[in-house]
C-alpha positions as a printed Julia matrix, in Angstrom:
139×3 Matrix{Float64}:
 41.05  -57.78  25.26
 42.65  -56.85  28.59
 43.71  -53.3   29.44
 45.99  -52.54  32.38
 45.82  -49.34  34.43
 48.3   -49.24  37.29
 48.96  -45.9   38.95
 51.68  -46.8   41.45
 52.86  -50.25  40.4
 52.18  -53.56  42.09
 55.54  -54.46  43.56
 54.76  -55.46  47.12
 51.14  -54.39  46.79
 47.91  -56.32  46.36
 46.71  -57.89  43.13
 44.73  -55.5   40.92
 40.97  -55.34  40.71
 39.76  -57.26  37.64
 36.87  -55.38  36.03
 34.89  -57.13  33.27
 32.29  -55.26  31.2
 30.85  -55.5   27.67
 33.32  -58.25  26.65
 36.36  -56.3   27.87
 38.63  -56.7   30.88
 40.47  -54.05  32.88
 43.22  -54.82  35.38
 42.91  -51.86  37.72
 45.78  -51.34  40.15
 44.93  -49.61  43.43
 46.16  -46.07  44.09
 45.75  -46.52  47.85
 46.19  -49.65  49.93
 47.22  -51.23  53.23
 48.44  -54.74  52.5
 50.53  -57.06  54.63
 53.08  -54.64  56.17
 52.88  -51.71  53.73
 50.46  -48.79  53.41
 50.4   -46.45  50.41
 48.15  -43.38  50.02
 47.65  -41.97  46.56
 45.23  -40.49  44.06
 44.53  -41.37  40.44
 44.44  -38.12  38.47
 43.37  -39.91  35.26
 41.31  -43.06  35.99
 40.2   -45.2   33.05
 36.67  -45.2   31.67
 34.52  -48.31  31.29
 32.08  -46.48  29.01
 28.39  -47.11  29.63
 27.79  -50.78  30.5
 24.61  -51.69  32.36
 26.75  -53.45  35.0
 30.35  -54.36  35.73
 31.83  -57.49  37.28
 34.71  -56.9   39.69
 37.04  -59.59  41.02
 39.05  -58.94  44.15
 41.85  -61.3   45.17
 44.91  -61.06  47.36
 47.69  -63.45  46.42
 48.84  -65.59  49.31
 46.18  -64.34  51.71
 42.61  -65.3   52.52
 41.33  -62.57  50.22
 39.15  -59.53  50.41
 35.61  -60.16  51.59
 33.98  -56.74  51.2
 33.63  -54.58  48.09
 32.24  -51.08  48.59
 31.53  -48.68  45.75
 30.98  -44.95  45.98
 30.53  -42.33  43.3
 31.33  -38.68  42.85
 29.82  -36.67  40.01
 32.0   -35.93  37.01
 32.93  -32.46  38.18
 34.76  -34.13  41.08
 32.69  -32.43  43.75
 31.25  -34.34  46.66
 27.89  -33.1   47.89
 28.19  -30.42  50.56
 27.09  -32.76  53.33
 30.0   -35.06  52.43
 27.81  -38.07  51.66
 28.71  -40.24  48.72
 26.23  -42.5   47.0
 26.94  -46.18  47.5
 26.38  -48.46  44.52
 25.04  -51.98  45.03
 27.78  -54.63  44.99
 26.35  -58.14  45.0
 28.73  -60.92  46.0
 29.15  -63.67  43.4
 31.38  -66.78  43.39
 35.21  -66.94  43.36
 35.83  -63.4   44.59
 33.6   -61.75  41.96
 31.11  -58.94  42.63
 28.31  -57.63  40.39
 28.04  -53.83  40.49
 25.08  -51.94  39.0
 24.93  -48.14  38.6
 21.45  -47.29  40.01
 22.15  -43.62  39.26
 20.65  -40.85  37.13
 22.1   -40.46  33.64
 25.54  -38.84  33.73
 29.26  -39.53  34.03
 30.55  -40.66  37.42
 33.91  -41.23  39.0
 33.42  -44.5   40.89
 35.67  -45.47  43.77
 36.09  -49.22  44.33
 37.12  -50.11  47.88
 37.94  -53.66  48.95
 38.49  -54.74  52.55
 39.22  -58.06  54.19
 39.66  -59.32  57.71
 43.4   -59.71  58.17
 44.05  -58.76  54.55
 43.93  -54.96  54.55
 42.22  -52.71  52.04
 42.71  -51.18  48.61
 41.11  -48.4   46.57
 40.96  -47.7   42.82
 38.86  -45.33  40.69
 37.21  -45.56  37.29
 34.84  -43.44  35.18
 31.4   -44.87  34.39
 28.9   -43.22  32.06
 25.29  -44.01  32.89
 23.39  -43.6   29.63
 19.84  -43.6   31.06
 18.44  -43.2   34.55
 19.22  -46.46  36.29
 18.01  -45.4   39.72
């Protein structure tokens, strides 16, 4: 089953992130991006939840371009507050084949807002958020 979550629409923007977890797929449109000749800044006030999988697979593509070659992941605790020093925790994103990345939570148990950020040389960047519940300490 595929679920679509698209905050600002894709017309003229990059392809969505494809997030696969526990036999489900989420097409996650970016809320912020710079792509070809257009830049859009936004915020997702109600990102989707992926529940509590032990890992997620994320595919990043850019139609008609060479594609994104970096996936960065950061988290903010469920209350939406970033630590006072402004540092976010980066989650491991391991490059796989065909534009896929394996992301593991390596975090203490809790609910996290995770920010996916993709960048590519000559392609631009895009950002989307999701909620991820870590059931047991994974760190």
